[in-house]
NUZATOR-14753 format. One record per residue (C-alpha): x, y, z. Coordinates in steps of 0.25 Angstrom, whole numbers, padded with zeros to 4 digits, always signed. Each point is the difference from the previous one (the first is absolute). Example, Ala and Ser with C-alpha at 12.3 -4.5 7.8 and 13.67 -1.06 7.14 Angstrom:
BEGIN
+0049-0018+0031;+0006+0014-0002;
This chain:
BEGIN
+0484+0391+0480;-0012+0004+0008;+0003+0008+0012;-0012+0003+0009;-0002+0005+0015;-0002-0011+0010;-0014+0007+0004;-0004-0003-0015;+0004-0015+0000;-0003-0004+0015;-0009-0012+0000;-0005-0003+0014;+0001-0014+0007;-0015+0001+0002;-0002+0002-0015;+0009-0012-0004;-0007-0009+0010;-0013+0005-0006;+0005-0004-0014;+0004-0013+0004;-0013-0004+0007;-0010+0004-0011;-0010-0010-0004;+0007-0004-0013;+0013-0002+0007;-0007-0009+0010;-0007-0007-0011;+0013-0004-0007;+0006-0005+0013;-0012-0008+0004;-0001-0006-0014;+0015-0004+0000;-0003-0006+0014;-0012-0008-0005;+0007-0005-0012;+0012-0005+0009;-0010-0007+0009;-0008-0006-0011;+0012-0008-0006;-0002-0011+0011;-0015+0001+0001;-0010-0009-0005;-0011+0005-0010;-0010+0003+0011;+0010+0008+0008;+0005+0008-0013;-0015+0003-0003;-0002+0006+0014;+0013+0008-0001;-0004+0006-0014;-0013+0004+0006;+0007+0007+0011;+0009+0007-0011;-0013+0004-0008;-0006+0006+0012;+0013+0008+0003;+0001+0004-0014;-0015+0005-0001;+0003+0008+0013;+0013+0007-0005;-0007+0004-0014;-0012+0005+0008;+0009+0009+0008;+0007+0005-0013;-0013+0003-0007;-0004+0008+0013;+0012+0009-0002;+0001+0000-0015;-0015-0003-0005;+0004-0001-0015;+0012-0008+0002;+0003-0013-0006;+0008-0008+0011;+0006-0009-0011;+0005+0010-0010;+0014-0002-0003;+0009+0008+0010;-0012+0005+0009;+0003-0007+0013;+0015+0004-0001;-0004+0014-0002;-0009-0001+0012;+0011-0005+0008;+0009+0011-0004;-0010+0011+0002;-0004-0005+0014;+0014+0000+0004;+0002+0015-0004;-0014+0005+0004;-0004+0002-0015;-0013-0003-0007;+0000-0009-0012;-0006+0004-0014;-0009-0011-0005;-0002+0005-0014;+0009-0003-0012;+0010+0010-0007;+0001+0008+0013;+0011+0001+0010;+0001-0012+0010;-0004+0008+0012;+0000+0013+0007;+0005+0006+0013;-0008+0007+0011;+0002+0013-0008;-0005-0006-0013;+0014-0001-0007;+0001-0011-0010;+0009-0012+0003;+0006-0011-0008;+0002-0014+0006;+0010-0010-0006;+0001-0014+0005;+0010-0011-0002;+0001-0014+0006;+0013-0005+0006;+0010-0008-0008;-0002-0015+0001;+0006-0013-0004;-0007-0006-0013;-0003-0014+0004;+0001-0004-0014;+0014+0005-0003;+0006+0002+0014;+0004+0014-0004;-0004+0013+0007;-0012+0007-0007;+0003+0015+0000;-0012+0009+0000;-0001+0015-0003;-0010+0011+0001;-0008+0003-0013;-0010+0008-0007;-0007-0005-0012;-0007+0008-0012;+0011+0010-0001;+0001+0007-0013;+0013+0005-0006;-0006+0007-0012;-0007+0008-0006;+0004+0011+0009;-0014+0003+0005;-0001-0015+0004;+0013+0000+0007;-0003+0013+0008;-0013-0007+0004;+0007-0012+0005;+0010+0009+0008;-0012+0008+0006;-0003-0013+0008;+0012+0003+0008;+0000+0015+0000;-0014+0001+0005;+0005-0006+0014;+0005+0007+0012;+0008-0012+0004;+0003-0014-0005;+0000-0012+0010;+0008-0013-0003;-0005-0012+0008;+0008-0013+0001;-0009-0011+0004;+0002-0014+0005;-0003-0012-0010;-0014-0004+0001;-0006+0010+0009;-0002+0015+0003;+0012+0002+0010;+0008+0012-0003;+0014-0002+0004;+0006+0013-0006;-0007+0013-0004;+0007+0011-0007;-0004+0015-0003;+0004+0005-0014;-0001+0013-0008;-0009+0000-0013;+0011+0008-0007;+0011-0011+0002;-0010-0010-0005;-0004+0008-0012;+0015+0002-0004;+0002-0015+0001;-0012-0004-0008;+0002+0011-0010;+0014-0005-0003;-0005-0014-0001;-0012+0004-0010;+0009+0008-0008;+0011-0011-0001;-0011-0011-0004;-0008+0008-0010;-0002-0007-0013;-0008+0002-0012;-0008-0013+0002;+0001+0000+0015;-0005+0012+0008;-0007-0006+0012;+0009-0006+0011;+0001-0005+0014;+0010+0008+0007;+0008-0005+0013;+0006+0006+0012;+0010-0010+0007;+0001-0002+0015;+0014+0006+0000;-0005+0013-0007;-0011+0002+0010;+0010-0003+0012;+0010+0010-0006;-0010+0011-0003;-0011+0000+0010;-0001+0001+0015;-0004-0012+0008;-0011+0002+0010;-0002-0015+0004;
């Protein structure tokens, strides 16, 4: 289990509020509001509402590109990483195959995200979701070591629990790279097969809550 001093994990209310009022977060909220309002509108009103959304979207993406000039706001996971980084006072890395972000001292960080469990409308059953990392190799040894370096290169691992359909983080946990490395190493070793050496590995919400420190 990860044990850290309070001074290392304290997140100020100011930073939390900052993270929850970023342009992407406001964009998601506005979009949901527009979609709800448009349900009972005629086509002309819907068109006006979508023009309003387009203007807000352009403004939000413009702000992001001012902060991260080479970013792609629509890249998978980017807006989630920006939301986490803003809460923590970190800087997001926009290039692939590098850490997700860095703290003020330049230490590398890994951000993991998962959506809340929801009821599947088709089956009526709860849909369980886990944190996951894809493209992890169990063999040969050099490839496996390269996969585990994706964990070991980081000073901290952050696990964010997000509400369905938005960027609201309702839980944020701080974990040790060593704990995650041990978990994934065991998974990769167990799942290694001659004809299957690339895997998507997972971390359950239960594991995160048992082995990490909650900061939100």
